[in-house]
C-alpha positions in Angstrom: 31.8 -10.4 -23.7 33.2 -9.8 -27.2 32.1 -6.2 -27.1 33.9 -5.7 -23.8 37.1 -7.4 -25.1 36.9 -5.3 -28.3 36.6 -2.1 -26.4 39.5 -3.1 -24.1 41.8 -3.8 -27.0 40.7 -0.6 -28.8 41.4 1.4 -25.6 44.9 -0.1 -25.3 45.7 0.6 -28.9 44.3 4.2 -28.8 46.2 4.9 -25.5 49.3 3.6 -27.2 49.0 5.9 -30.2 47.1 8.9 -28.7 48.1 8.9 -25.1 46.4 8.6 -21.8 44.3 11.8 -22.1 42.5 11.4 -25.4 43.0 7.7 -26.3 40.2 6.3 -24.1 37.7 8.9 -25.5 38.6 8.2 -29.1 38.4 4.4 -28.4 34.9 4.7 -26.8 33.6 6.8 -29.7 35.0 4.6 -32.4 34.0 1.3 -30.8 30.4 2.6 -30.0 30.0 3.4 -33.7 31.5 0.1 -34.8 29.3 -1.9 -32.4 26.1 -0.1 -33.3 26.7 -0.4 -37.1 28.0 -4.0 -37.2 26.1 -5.4 -34.1 22.8 -3.7 -34.6 22.1 -1.9 -37.9 23.7 -4.2 -40.4 22.1 -7.5 -39.0 18.7 -5.8 -38.8 19.0 -4.7 -42.4 20.1 -8.1 -43.6 17.3 -9.7 -41.7 14.8 -7.3 -43.2 16.2 -7.7 -46.7 16.3 -11.6 -46.8 14.3 -12.9 -43.9 13.7 -16.4 -45.3 17.4 -17.0 -45.9 18.4 -15.6 -42.5 15.7 -17.8 -40.8 17.0 -20.9 -42.7 20.6 -20.2 -41.8 19.9 -19.3 -38.2 17.6 -22.3 -37.6 20.5 -24.7 -37.6 22.1 -22.8 -34.7 18.9 -21.8 -32.8 17.1 -25.2 -32.9 19.7 -27.2 -30.9 19.9 -24.3 -28.3 16.1 -24.3 -28.1 16.1 -28.0 -27.4 18.9 -27.9 -24.8 17.5 -24.9 -23.0 13.8 -26.0 -23.0 14.1 -27.3 -19.4 15.4 -23.9 -18.3 12.6 -22.1 -20.1 10.0 -24.4 -18.5 11.6 -23.9 -15.0 11.6 -20.1 -15.4 8.1 -20.1 -16.8 6.9 -22.2 -13.9 8.6 -19.9 -11.4 7.1 -16.8 -13.1 3.6 -18.4 -13.0 4.1 -19.3 -9.4 4.9 -15.7 -8.5 1.9 -14.5 -10.5 -0.3 -17.0 -8.8 0.8 -15.8 -5.4 0.0 -12.3 -6.6 -3.4 -13.3 -7.8 -2.8 -13.2 -11.5 -3.9 -16.2 -13.5 -2.3 -17.2 -16.8 -3.3 -19.7 -19.4 -0.2 -21.6 -20.5 3.0 -22.9 -19.2 5.2 -21.6 -22.0 5.5 -17.9 -22.6 3.6 -16.8 -25.7 5.3 -15.0 -28.6 2.9 -13.4 -31.0 3.4 -12.0 -34.5 3.0 -8.6 -32.9 5.9 -9.2 -30.6 8.1 -10.2 -33.5 7.2 -7.2 -35.5 8.2 -4.8 -32.7 
C-alpha cells in the first residue's frame, strides 16, 4: 500500500515538473530504485550485520501479531492439511514447519 502511494505521488510530482510524456517514466525508474534500495537491500544488510539486535527490536512487534494471528494460521494449516489429505498426501504436524534451512534462504 505504501509503495503504491509513494509511486502515485512521485508520478504526480514528475508529471508536474517533466510533463505527461516523460514524467511517468522518470517516476517509475526513480521509485523502483528507491523501493529496492530502502525496502529490500538496506533492511537485508542491517539484518545481516546485526541480527541479534534486529531480532530483539522486531520481537516486540512480531510477538503480538503472532499471538493474534495464531487462529488464522491454525485455520489455514488445517485447510491445507485437509486438501492434502483428500489428495492422498499425509503430513505430520498441524503447524507449518520452519527450518533453519528455510530461514537461511
